[in-house]
C-alpha positions as a Markdown table, in Angstrom:
| # | Residue | x | y | z |
|---|---|---|---|---|
| 1 | Met | 19.3 | 26.1 | -24.6 |
| 2 | Leu | 18.1 | 29.6 | -25.7 |
| 3 | Ile | 18.5 | 30.9 | -22.2 |
| 4 | Ile | 22.1 | 29.8 | -22.1 |
| 5 | Leu | 22.9 | 31.5 | -25.4 |
| 6 | Ala | 21.1 | 34.7 | -24.3 |
| 7 | Leu | 23.1 | 34.7 | -21.1 |
| 8 | Glu | 26.4 | 34.3 | -22.9 |
| 9 | Asn | 25.6 | 37.0 | -25.5 |
| 10 | Ala | 24.2 | 39.5 | -23.0 |
| 11 | Ala | 27.2 | 39.4 | -20.7 |
| 12 | Gly | 29.7 | 39.6 | -23.5 |
| 13 | Cys | 32.2 | 38.1 | -21.0 |
| 14 | Arg | 32.2 | 34.4 | -21.7 |
| 15 | Asp | 34.9 | 33.6 | -19.2 |
| 16 | Gln | 32.8 | 34.8 | -16.2 |
| 17 | Leu | 29.6 | 33.1 | -17.3 |
| 18 | Gly | 31.2 | 29.9 | -18.6 |
| 19 | Pro | 31.2 | 28.0 | -15.3 |
| 20 | Thr | 27.7 | 29.2 | -14.4 |
| 21 | Val | 26.3 | 28.3 | -17.8 |
| 22 | Gln | 28.0 | 24.9 | -17.7 |
| 23 | Glu | 26.6 | 24.2 | -14.2 |
| 24 | Leu | 23.1 | 25.2 | -15.5 |
| 25 | Glu | 23.5 | 22.8 | -18.4 |
| 26 | Glu | 24.5 | 20.0 | -16.0 |
| 27 | Val | 21.5 | 20.7 | -13.9 |
| 28 | Ile | 19.2 | 20.6 | -16.9 |
| 29 | Val | 20.7 | 17.4 | -18.2 |
| 30 | Glu | 20.4 | 15.8 | -14.7 |
| 31 | Gly | 16.8 | 16.9 | -14.5 |
| 32 | Glu | 16.0 | 15.4 | -17.9 |
| 33 | Glu | 17.6 | 12.1 | -16.8 |
| 34 | Ile | 15.5 | 12.1 | -13.6 |
| 35 | Gln | 12.4 | 12.9 | -15.6 |
| 36 | Ser | 13.0 | 10.0 | -18.0 |
| 37 | Ile | 13.5 | 7.6 | -15.1 |
| 38 | Gln | 10.3 | 8.8 | -13.5 |
| 39 | Asp | 8.4 | 8.3 | -16.7 |
| 40 | Val | 9.6 | 4.7 | -17.0 |
| 41 | Gln | 8.7 | 4.0 | -13.3 |
| 42 | Arg | 5.3 | 5.6 | -13.8 |
| 43 | Asn | 4.6 | 3.4 | -16.8 |
| 44 | Glu | 5.7 | 0.3 | -14.9 |
| 45 | Leu | 3.5 | 1.2 | -12.0 |
| 46 | Arg | 0.6 | 1.8 | -14.3 |
| 47 | Glu | 1.0 | -1.6 | -15.9 |
| 48 | Thr | 1.3 | -3.3 | -12.5 |
| 49 | Asn | -1.9 | -1.6 | -11.3 |
| 50 | Arg | -3.6 | -2.7 | -14.5 |
| 51 | Trp | -2.6 | -6.3 | -13.9 |
| 52 | Ser | -3.6 | -6.3 | -10.3 |
| 53 | Arg | -7.0 | -4.9 | -11.1 |
| 54 | Glu | -7.4 | -7.6 | -13.8 |
| 55 | Ile | -6.5 | -10.4 | -11.3 |
| 56 | Arg | -8.9 | -9.0 | -8.7 |
| 57 | Arg | -11.7 | -8.8 | -11.3 |
| 58 | Arg | -11.1 | -12.4 | -12.3 |
| 59 | Gly | -11.1 | -13.5 | -8.7 |
| 60 | Arg | -14.4 | -11.8 | -8.1 |
| 61 | Ser | -16.0 | -13.4 | -11.2 |
| 62 | Leu | -14.8 | -16.9 | -10.1 |
| 63 | Arg | -16.2 | -16.4 | -6.6 |
| 64 | Asn | -19.5 | -15.3 | -7.9 |
| 65 | Lys | -20.0 | -18.4 | -10.0 |
| 66 | Pro | -21.8 | -21.3 | -8.3 |
| 67 | Arg | -19.4 | -24.0 | -7.3 |
| 68 | Leu | -20.0 | -27.7 | -7.5 |
| 69 | Pro | -20.1 | -29.4 | -4.1 |
| 70 | Lys | -16.8 | -30.9 | -3.2 |
| 71 | Pro | -16.7 | -34.6 | -2.6 |
| 72 | Arg | -16.0 | -35.6 | 1.0 |
| 73 | Arg | -12.6 | -37.1 | 1.6 |
| 74 | Arg | -13.4 | -38.8 | 4.9 |
| 75 | Leu | -16.3 | -40.9 | 6.1 |
| 76 | Thr | -18.6 | -39.6 | 8.7 |
| 77 | Pro | -18.7 | -41.6 | 12.0 |
| 78 | Asp | -22.0 | -43.2 | 11.1 |
| 79 | Glu | -20.5 | -44.3 | 7.7 |
| 80 | Lys | -17.5 | -45.7 | 9.5 |
| 81 | Thr | -19.5 | -47.9 | 11.8 |
| 82 | Ser | -21.7 | -49.1 | 9.1 |
| 83 | Ser | -18.8 | -50.1 | 6.9 |
| 84 | Trp | -17.2 | -51.9 | 9.9 |
| 85 | Lys | -20.4 | -53.8 | 10.5 |
| 86 | Arg | -20.6 | -54.8 | 6.8 |
| 87 | Ser | -17.0 | -56.0 | 6.7 |
| 88 | Ser | -17.4 | -58.0 | 9.9 |
| 89 | Arg | -20.5 | -59.9 | 8.5 |
| 90 | Arg | -18.4 | -61.3 | 5.6 |
């Protein structure tokens, strides 16, 4: 803002510098808007990275814990034949 005032005062001819100063102000305002958008996006990205690191860390800790053996869902072939033999004896 001080640069704009200095330019206007130094020239003494406001009519000639008016459009240039106005264009400069528009560029500055546009730059500030872009800067604020970038700040918001940077913060969102930082938060997303923090969450993904946390999820990865939790996944590693789960994988490193000893797991209980899973129960089998199906009988082995030997178990099948033995269960058939038992049922046929009845």
